[in-house]
MARROMAR-42360 format. One record per residue (C-alpha): x, y, z; residue in three letters; residue number from 0. Coordinates in pm, 1 decimal. Layout:
BEGIN
<pt><u>X</u><v>Y</v><w>Z</w><type>ALA</type><seq>NUM</seq></pt>
...
***
This chain:
BEGIN
<pt><u>1378.0</u><v>572.7</v><w>-1439.6</w><type>MET</type><seq>0</seq></pt>
<pt><u>1009.9</u><v>669.4</v><w>-1420.3</w><type>ALA</type><seq>1</seq></pt>
<pt><u>908.9</u><v>373.5</v><w>-1636.4</w><type>TRP</type><seq>2</seq></pt>
<pt><u>1102.9</u><v>131.4</v><w>-1416.9</w><type>ILE</type><seq>3</seq></pt>
<pt><u>938.2</u><v>283.6</v><w>-1111.2</w><type>SER</type><seq>4</seq></pt>
<pt><u>599.2</u><v>240.8</v><w>-1276.9</w><type>LEU</type><seq>5</seq></pt>
<pt><u>668.2</u><v>-126.4</v><w>-1347.7</w><type>ILE</type><seq>6</seq></pt>
<pt><u>769.5</u><v>-176.9</v><w>-982.7</w><type>PHE</type><seq>7</seq></pt>
<pt><u>449.5</u><v>0.1</v><w>-878.9</w><type>ALA</type><seq>8</seq></pt>
<pt><u>248.4</u><v>-245.4</v><w>-1088.8</w><type>GLY</type><seq>9</seq></pt>
<pt><u>435.6</u><v>-543.3</v><w>-944.9</w><type>LEU</type><seq>10</seq></pt>
<pt><u>373.5</u><v>-419.2</v><w>-591.2</w><type>CYS</type><seq>11</seq></pt>
<pt><u>7.6</u><v>-378.3</v><w>-682.4</w><type>GLU</type><seq>12</seq></pt>
<pt><u>-0.5</u><v>-742.4</v><w>-794.3</w><type>MET</type><seq>13</seq></pt>
<pt><u>159.9</u><v>-844.9</v><w>-464.8</w><type>PHE</type><seq>14</seq></pt>
<pt><u>-98.7</u><v>-644.2</v><w>-270.7</w><type>GLY</type><seq>15</seq></pt>
<pt><u>-383.0</u><v>-811.9</v><w>-457.9</w><type>VAL</type><seq>16</seq></pt>
<pt><u>-233.9</u><v>-1154.6</v><w>-384.7</w><type>ALA</type><seq>17</seq></pt>
<pt><u>-215.5</u><v>-1060.7</v><w>-17.2</w><type>MET</type><seq>18</seq></pt>
<pt><u>-584.1</u><v>-963.0</v><w>-19.4</w><type>ILE</type><seq>19</seq></pt>
<pt><u>-660.8</u><v>-1318.3</v><w>-127.8</w><type>ASN</type><seq>20</seq></pt>
<pt><u>-421.5</u><v>-1461.8</v><w>131.8</w><type>LYS</type><seq>21</seq></pt>
<pt><u>-576.6</u><v>-1247.8</v><w>407.2</w><type>LEU</type><seq>22</seq></pt>
<pt><u>-921.9</u><v>-1360.4</v><w>299.8</w><type>HIS</type><seq>23</seq></pt>
<pt><u>-819.9</u><v>-1724.8</v><w>345.4</w><type>HIS</type><seq>24</seq></pt>
<pt><u>-604.0</u><v>-1724.4</v><w>659.7</w><type>ASP</type><seq>25</seq></pt>
<pt><u>-682.7</u><v>-1403.4</v><w>854.4</w><type>ARG</type><seq>26</seq></pt>
<pt><u>-334.0</u><v>-1374.5</v><w>1002.3</w><type>LYS</type><seq>27</seq></pt>
<pt><u>-174.8</u><v>-1043.9</v><w>1100.8</w><type>TRP</type><seq>28</seq></pt>
<pt><u>134.5</u><v>-1094.8</v><w>884.6</w><type>HIS</type><seq>29</seq></pt>
<pt><u>-86.5</u><v>-1123.5</v><w>573.9</w><type>SER</type><seq>30</seq></pt>
<pt><u>-232.8</u><v>-784.1</v><w>660.9</w><type>PHE</type><seq>31</seq></pt>
<pt><u>113.7</u><v>-633.6</v><w>711.3</w><type>VAL</type><seq>32</seq></pt>
<pt><u>225.4</u><v>-771.1</v><w>373.8</w><type>LEU</type><seq>33</seq></pt>
<pt><u>-89.4</u><v>-628.5</v><w>213.6</w><type>LEU</type><seq>34</seq></pt>
<pt><u>-6.7</u><v>-283.4</v><w>352.2</w><type>LEU</type><seq>35</seq></pt>
<pt><u>355.2</u><v>-323.1</v><w>242.4</w><type>PHE</type><seq>36</seq></pt>
<pt><u>251.3</u><v>-413.6</v><w>-114.9</w><type>GLY</type><seq>37</seq></pt>
<pt><u>1.8</u><v>-133.7</v><w>-164.2</w><type>PHE</type><seq>38</seq></pt>
<pt><u>214.1</u><v>120.1</v><w>23.9</w><type>GLY</type><seq>39</seq></pt>
<pt><u>516.3</u><v>64.7</v><w>-197.2</w><type>PHE</type><seq>40</seq></pt>
<pt><u>289.5</u><v>55.5</v><w>-500.6</w><type>SER</type><seq>41</seq></pt>
<pt><u>167.1</u><v>408.0</v><w>-424.5</w><type>PHE</type><seq>42</seq></pt>
<pt><u>519.1</u><v>531.2</v><w>-348.5</w><type>ILE</type><seq>43</seq></pt>
<pt><u>655.0</u><v>403.3</v><w>-681.7</w><type>PHE</type><seq>44</seq></pt>
<pt><u>348.9</u><v>535.3</v><w>-866.5</w><type>LEU</type><seq>45</seq></pt>
<pt><u>390.2</u><v>880.7</v><w>-711.5</w><type>ALA</type><seq>46</seq></pt>
<pt><u>755.7</u><v>885.4</v><w>-812.7</w><type>TYR</type><seq>47</seq></pt>
<pt><u>670.8</u><v>784.2</v><w>-1170.6</w><type>ALA</type><seq>48</seq></pt>
<pt><u>402.3</u><v>1053.1</v><w>-1191.4</w><type>MET</type><seq>49</seq></pt>
<pt><u>661.5</u><v>1323.8</v><w>-1128.5</w><type>GLN</type><seq>50</seq></pt>
<pt><u>777.7</u><v>1259.9</v><w>-1485.7</w><type>THR</type><seq>51</seq></pt>
<pt><u>499.9</u><v>1075.1</v><w>-1667.3</w><type>LEU</type><seq>52</seq></pt>
<pt><u>154.0</u><v>1213.7</v><w>-1744.5</w><type>PRO</type><seq>53</seq></pt>
<pt><u>-102.5</u><v>1112.0</v><w>-1483.9</w><type>MET</type><seq>54</seq></pt>
<pt><u>-335.8</u><v>941.3</v><w>-1731.7</w><type>GLY</type><seq>55</seq></pt>
<pt><u>-60.9</u><v>729.9</v><w>-1885.3</w><type>THR</type><seq>56</seq></pt>
<pt><u>92.9</u><v>633.7</v><w>-1550.9</w><type>ALA</type><seq>57</seq></pt>
<pt><u>-240.8</u><v>542.7</v><w>-1395.6</w><type>TYR</type><seq>58</seq></pt>
<pt><u>-356.0</u><v>341.0</v><w>-1697.2</w><type>ALA</type><seq>59</seq></pt>
<pt><u>-35.4</u><v>139.3</v><w>-1708.1</w><type>ILE</type><seq>60</seq></pt>
<pt><u>-31.9</u><v>90.2</v><w>-1330.4</w><type>TRP</type><seq>61</seq></pt>
<pt><u>-387.6</u><v>-40.7</v><w>-1326.3</w><type>THR</type><seq>62</seq></pt>
<pt><u>-322.3</u><v>-251.7</v><w>-1637.7</w><type>GLY</type><seq>63</seq></pt>
<pt><u>-24.8</u><v>-423.8</v><w>-1477.6</w><type>ILE</type><seq>64</seq></pt>
<pt><u>-216.4</u><v>-472.4</v><w>-1152.7</w><type>GLY</type><seq>65</seq></pt>
<pt><u>-534.5</u><v>-602.2</v><w>-1315.0</w><type>ALA</type><seq>66</seq></pt>
<pt><u>-373.8</u><v>-834.4</v><w>-1568.1</w><type>SER</type><seq>67</seq></pt>
<pt><u>-109.3</u><v>-945.6</v><w>-1319.0</w><type>GLY</type><seq>68</seq></pt>
<pt><u>-375.7</u><v>-1017.9</v><w>-1059.6</w><type>GLY</type><seq>69</seq></pt>
<pt><u>-568.1</u><v>-1226.2</v><w>-1311.0</w><type>ALA</type><seq>70</seq></pt>
<pt><u>-253.2</u><v>-1418.0</v><w>-1407.8</w><type>ILE</type><seq>71</seq></pt>
<pt><u>-167.4</u><v>-1478.1</v><w>-1041.7</w><type>LEU</type><seq>72</seq></pt>
<pt><u>-519.7</u><v>-1605.9</v><w>-986.4</w><type>GLY</type><seq>73</seq></pt>
<pt><u>-482.4</u><v>-1849.2</v><w>-1273.3</w><type>MET</type><seq>74</seq></pt>
<pt><u>-138.0</u><v>-1973.5</v><w>-1175.1</w><type>THR</type><seq>75</seq></pt>
<pt><u>-162.0</u><v>-1977.1</v><w>-795.3</w><type>LEU</type><seq>76</seq></pt>
<pt><u>-530.8</u><v>-2013.1</v><w>-711.8</w><type>TYR</type><seq>77</seq></pt>
<pt><u>-669.9</u><v>-2236.6</v><w>-984.1</w><type>GLY</type><seq>78</seq></pt>
<pt><u>-887.7</u><v>-1977.4</v><w>-1155.9</w><type>GLU</type><seq>79</seq></pt>
<pt><u>-1011.9</u><v>-2044.2</v><w>-1506.4</w><type>SER</type><seq>80</seq></pt>
<pt><u>-751.5</u><v>-2033.9</v><w>-1785.0</w><type>LYS</type><seq>81</seq></pt>
<pt><u>-1011.0</u><v>-1997.4</v><w>-2059.2</w><type>ASP</type><seq>82</seq></pt>
<pt><u>-866.9</u><v>-1867.1</v><w>-2385.8</w><type>TRP</type><seq>83</seq></pt>
<pt><u>-1108.1</u><v>-1572.5</v><w>-2379.3</w><type>LYS</type><seq>84</seq></pt>
<pt><u>-962.4</u><v>-1451.6</v><w>-2048.8</w><type>ARG</type><seq>85</seq></pt>
<pt><u>-612.8</u><v>-1478.2</v><w>-2194.4</w><type>LEU</type><seq>86</seq></pt>
<pt><u>-714.8</u><v>-1276.8</v><w>-2501.6</w><type>VAL</type><seq>87</seq></pt>
<pt><u>-851.2</u><v>-993.8</v><w>-2289.9</w><type>PHE</type><seq>88</seq></pt>
<pt><u>-547.4</u><v>-994.7</v><w>-2061.6</w><type>ILE</type><seq>89</seq></pt>
<pt><u>-332.1</u><v>-969.0</v><w>-2374.4</w><type>ALA</type><seq>90</seq></pt>
<pt><u>-545.2</u><v>-675.1</v><w>-2489.4</w><type>MET</type><seq>91</seq></pt>
<pt><u>-490.2</u><v>-492.0</v><w>-2159.1</w><type>VAL</type><seq>92</seq></pt>
<pt><u>-116.1</u><v>-551.4</v><w>-2176.9</w><type>LEU</type><seq>93</seq></pt>
<pt><u>-97.1</u><v>-444.2</v><w>-2540.9</w><type>SER</type><seq>94</seq></pt>
<pt><u>-283.2</u><v>-123.4</v><w>-2454.5</w><type>ALA</type><seq>95</seq></pt>
<pt><u>-24.5</u><v>-54.5</v><w>-2183.2</w><type>ALA</type><seq>96</seq></pt>
<pt><u>257.1</u><v>-111.6</v><w>-2431.1</w><type>VAL</type><seq>97</seq></pt>
<pt><u>79.3</u><v>115.7</v><w>-2678.8</w><type>GLY</type><seq>98</seq></pt>
<pt><u>62.8</u><v>393.5</v><w>-2420.2</w><type>LEU</type><seq>99</seq></pt>
<pt><u>434.5</u><v>353.8</v><w>-2358.3</w><type>LYS</type><seq>100</seq></pt>
<pt><u>504.4</u><v>381.7</v><w>-2731.0</w><type>LEU</type><seq>101</seq></pt>
<pt><u>307.8</u><v>703.6</v><w>-2773.6</w><type>VAL</type><seq>102</seq></pt>
<pt><u>425.3</u><v>872.2</v><w>-2450.8</w><type>SER</type><seq>103</seq></pt>
***
């Protein structure tokens, strides 16, 4: 259950990052509320996962999902560069997260 919670924490982190971009563009109060919702639930799920998983592993996977997911969202939703080099490094981050799961 801790690993599922950690994945949800990473997905909420991605949502929070997307809301930062949305808030930057439209400056509406509901974007700010959604930003707080995303990061708030991200921390709640992360805290739950860290009751079982080692802090270093949980944090590394959480940030990996958030960082790579944020980059992928930027490419798919906001027209950021889809250069093959970016994709290679995103794949490296995700493979490191999978590697941590395998050894934990």
